[in-house]
N, C-alpha and C positions, 0 to 999 in steps of 0.2 A: 420332721426333717425338712431342711431348707431345700429349695430347688437349686440345683447346681449346674452351671453351664459347662460345656465342653472345655471352654477356655480355663476355667478354674480347675477342672480335673487334670487337664494337660499341664497346668502350672505345678500342681502337687506332684504329678508323676515326673516332671522335669527335675525335681529335687532328688528323686530316687536315682537318676542317672549319675549323680555326683558323689553319693556317699561312699561307694565302694572304692573310689579313687584315692581315698586318704592315704593308704599305704600301698595298695597294689599298683597304682599307676606308675610309680617311680621304680618298681622292681626291675624292669628291663635295663635300666641305666645303672643299677647298683654296682655292677662289676667295674664300669668305667669310673664311677665315683670313688670306688675303693682304690683304684689305681691313682687317682688324683690326690687322694688324702692318704697315701701309703705311709706317711710318717705319723699319722694319728692312730690311736688304738682301734683295733678292729671292731670292738664293741660299739664305739661311737658311730661308725658307719652303719652297723646293723640297726642302731636306734633311729636312723633316718626313716626306716620303714615302720618300726614298731612304736616309736614314741607317740604318734598321733592317737593310737588306741587308748593309751593311759589317760590322755586329756579328754577324749570323747567320754570315757567312763565318768571322770570327775564332773564334767559338764552335765551329763545326764542325771547325776545324783541331785543336782541343784536346779533341774529344769522346771520343776513345779514353782519354786520361788521366782525364777526368771519370768515364767508365764503370767505370774500375778502382777508384775511390774510393767511388762511389755505386751502389746498385742501381737497377734500372729504375724501380721505384715512386718512389723518392726523387728521381731525376732528373726524372720526370714531374711530381711534386708541386711541386718547386722551380720548374721551368719554368712550370707553369700558374699558380702563385701570383704569380710575377714578371710573367707575361703579364697577369693581371687588374689587379694593382697599378699596373704601369707604363703599361698601355694606358688604363685608366679614370682613372688619376691625372692625366692631362693635363686632365681636366675642372676640376681645382682649380688648375691652373697659369695664371698671368697673364703670365709672362715667357717669351719665345720660347726662351731658353737653357735654362730649366727643362724646357720641352716637348721640346727636342732631347735633353736628358739622359735623360728618361723614354723617348723613342723609341729611344735606344741600348740601354737596358735591355730594351725590348720585343724588340729584335733578338737579344739574348742569350737571352731566354726561348724564342723560336722556334728558335734554334740548338740548344737543349736538346731541344725537343719533336719537331722535324721528323725527325731520324734515327730516333727511336723509332716515329713514325707509319708509316714504311715498313719499317724494319729489323726490327721485331718480327714483321711478317708473314713475312719470310724465316726468322726464328728459330723460329716455331711451326708453319709450314706447309710441306709438301713442294713441290718445284718445279712439279708438275703443277697445283697449286692457286694458284700465285702470280700467274699472268696475270689470273685472275678477280679476285683480291683487290687487286692493284695497280690494276686498272681501277676497282674500287669506291673505293679510296683517292683516285684522281684525280677520280672523280665527286664524292666528298664535298668535295674541295678546291674544285671548281667551284661546288658548291652553297653552300659557305661564302662564296665570292666574291659570288654573286648576293644572298644574304641580307644580307651585311654591307654591300654597296654600296647596296642599297635602304634598309636601316635607317639607315645613316649619313646618306644623303641626306635622309631624312625627319626625323631628329633635328636635322640642321643647320638646318632651316627654323625651329626654335625658337630656337637660338643655336648658334654654331660649337662651343662647348664640349660640347654634348650629343652631338655625333657620336662623341666618344671613349667614350661609355658603351656602344657596341657591343661593346667588349672585355670587358664583364661576362659575355658568353656563354661565356667560358672557365671560369666557375664550374660549368657543367654537366659539361664534360669532367673537371674537377677532382674532382667528386663521384664520377663513374664510376671514375676512377683509384683513388681512396681505397677504394672499395667492391670493385672487381673485378680490378684489374690485378695479376698475379703479381709477386713481387719477385725478379727474376733478377739474376745477377751476370754481365753480358755481357763486361766487359773481361777477366775471368779466362780466357776462352777464346782470348784473343789476347795472350798475356803478353809477347811479345817486342817488339811494336810500340811505336813512339814516338808523339808527338802527331801528327806528319806524316811520312810516309815516301815518298820519291820512287818507290820500287818499287811501292807501292800505286797510285800514279797511272799508272805504266807498265802495270801489270796491267789496270787498269780504264779506260784512256784512251779506248776507243771510246765507252763510255756517258757518261763525264764530258765529253768534247769534244762529243758529240752533244747532251747536255743544255744545254751552254753555247750552242751554235749555235742550238738550238731557242728558247731564251729571248731570245737576241739578236734573232732574227727576230720572235718573237711580240710583244715589247714595242715594236716599231715601230707596231703597231696602236693601242694606247690613247693613245700620246703624239701621234698625228697624225690620228686618225680624225675627231674633231669638225670640224676645219677642212675636211677633204676632203669629208665628207658634206654640210656646209653649202654649200660653194662649188660642188661638182661635181653634187650632186643636189638642193640646195635643202631639205634636211631641217632641221627645227627641233630645239630642245633636247629636247623630249619624244620625238620620233622617234629621235633619236640615242641617247638613253638606252635606249629599247626595243630598238634594234638591238644595242647593246653587251650588254644583259642577255640578249638572245636568243642571242648568240654563246656566252655562258657556259652557257646552257641546252643548246645543241647539244653542247658539250664534255661536259656532265654526262651526257647520254644516251649519247654515244659511250663514255664511261667505263663506264657500266653494262653495255654489251654487249661491251666490249673482250675479256673472257675468252672469249666465244663466237667472236670474230673471230680470235683469235690463232693457234689451231691450223689452221683451214682456210687461212689466209693466212700461214703461218709464214715462208715465204720472201719474200713480197712486202711484209709489214707494215712493214719498216724503211724502205721508200720512201714510205709513205703521208704522213708528216709533211712532208718537203720538197716533195712534189708538190702536196699540198693548200695549203700555204703559197704556193707558186708560183702556183697558180691564183687564190688569193685576192688576192694583190698585183697580178696582171695585171688582175683585175677592177677594182681600185681605180685603177690607172694609166689605164685607158681608160674609166672610168665617166663617163657623161653623164646618168645618171638613177638612180632608186632601185633598179631591178632589179639592176644590176651591183653596187651598194653592198651590198644585202642578200645577194646570191649570194656575193660575196667574203667577207662576214662569216661566212656558213655554212661556207665552205671553211676559213677560219682556225679556226673552232670545232672542225671535224673534225680538223684538223692538230694542234691543241693537245690535244684529247681522246684522240688516238691516241699522240702523241709522248711525253708525260710517263710514262704507264704502261708504254709499250714499253721505254724506257730503264731504268726502275725494275725491270721484270721481268727483263730480260737481266742487269742488274747483280746483282740478288738471287740469281739462279740461279748466276751465276759466283762470287759471294761466299759463298754458303751461309749457315750459321747465324751466321757472324761478320759478316754484312752491316751490321748496325746500328753496328758499331765500325770498319768498314773502308770499304766503298764508299758507303754511304748518306750519311755526312757529306760525302764528296767530291761526290756528286751534288747535295746540298743547296747546297754552296758554289758549284758550277758554275751551278746554277739562279739563285741570287741575284747572282752575278757577272755573268751574262748580262743580267739585269734591270737591274743598276746601270750597266753599261757601254754598253748599247744606245743610249740617247740621246746619250751622250758620243762615240760612234763614228759613229753613223748620220747625225746632223744635220750635223756638219762635213763628212762625206763627200758628203752631198747638196748642200751649198752649193758645195763644190769642183767637183763633177762636173756639176751641173745648174743652178747659180745660186741666188740668194736667192729668186727669185720663183716657182720651180717647186714648187707645193704638194704634188705627188705625187712629188717627188724622193726623199724618204725611202723610199717604196715601191719605187722603181726600185733603190735601194741594197739593199732587202730582196730583190728578185729576184736580184740578184747573190749575196747571201749564201745564198739558197735553192739556187742552183746549186752553191756550195761545200759546202753541207750535203748535197746529194744525192751528191756524189762522196765525201764523208767516210763516209757509211753504206755506199756501194758498196765503198770501198777496205778497209773493216774487216769485210767479210762473213764471214770465217772466225772472227771472234770472236762473231758474233751468231747463236747457234743455241739452240734449245730442246730439252729432253729429249723423247723420244717420248711421244705422248699415250697414257695408259693406257686400255686397252679395258675 
């Protein structure tokens, strides 16, 4: 392993701050954007949030080929430049189709950056350090979500266009990459692979499927929380916003201590995410006041704060130094596929099983998926192991 400076580590982690912002950052302004484009189909407005996920997945599929032609610094610079231009460029767009085109380019940019934000940690650091660093990466991701959500909401009070200026934050990471990121040729270490190989999916399927289920479950929360919190607990808009930000804060702090948790609970850790998700959605299902709503949100924050770095850690250890071009693009694709499909699967299932009027129906569906998730991590236990902790 190469000796890595704190500047390089900080640069890699800075990219983690940005990846969650692809869709989530603009969510607080979506209501205002919907009013502005009232004459456009409602689906097009919804695509403003969801379309980046599709292009992240497509870019991840071809990431190995891209990494053979471009070095890491070039990939990061192209990705971050595209991130800033396409993200903030929506400020100047007046046509919804132009905005959607820019949001698709934003997805491509995140598809370039995200595998590097986790894969380079596996490239530069030995397995015994990766749990701590994957936890930090997840914590930075959560911090980015908190900062972006608050800033976008504040900027949207000026006018809806201003919310897109939050993507100018990518300039900070861009400057760090130009100054400090080493220029590696990752694809050359995996010469035989194609853009997508089924054998890679078979090799890493426990982590890939786990990440997909985790995101399917997690995204039931933001798409349904406001109505449940208002009707079940009588919370207002400000209180709902604070609870949602508080969830991200919980996930952030869990990410910070994840490395310290991983080895003492090396056997039990894989069950934490499904069990805490289950506890959270049970709280929502039976909530009649703010206590269960807040408790459920804390449980979901813990589940998300543990689950993402856990699967990244297991996958990076199994993938080794080639992780950035093999398993990390697959995990990124699984994460965003789960995010994209969650409302498309959960809402119809809720209506079918529990009727149109059951506002906690989606969380009941979430409970069922939590049980599936639990058995998925249990059944793949022989894949999910850590190297012995160094004394």
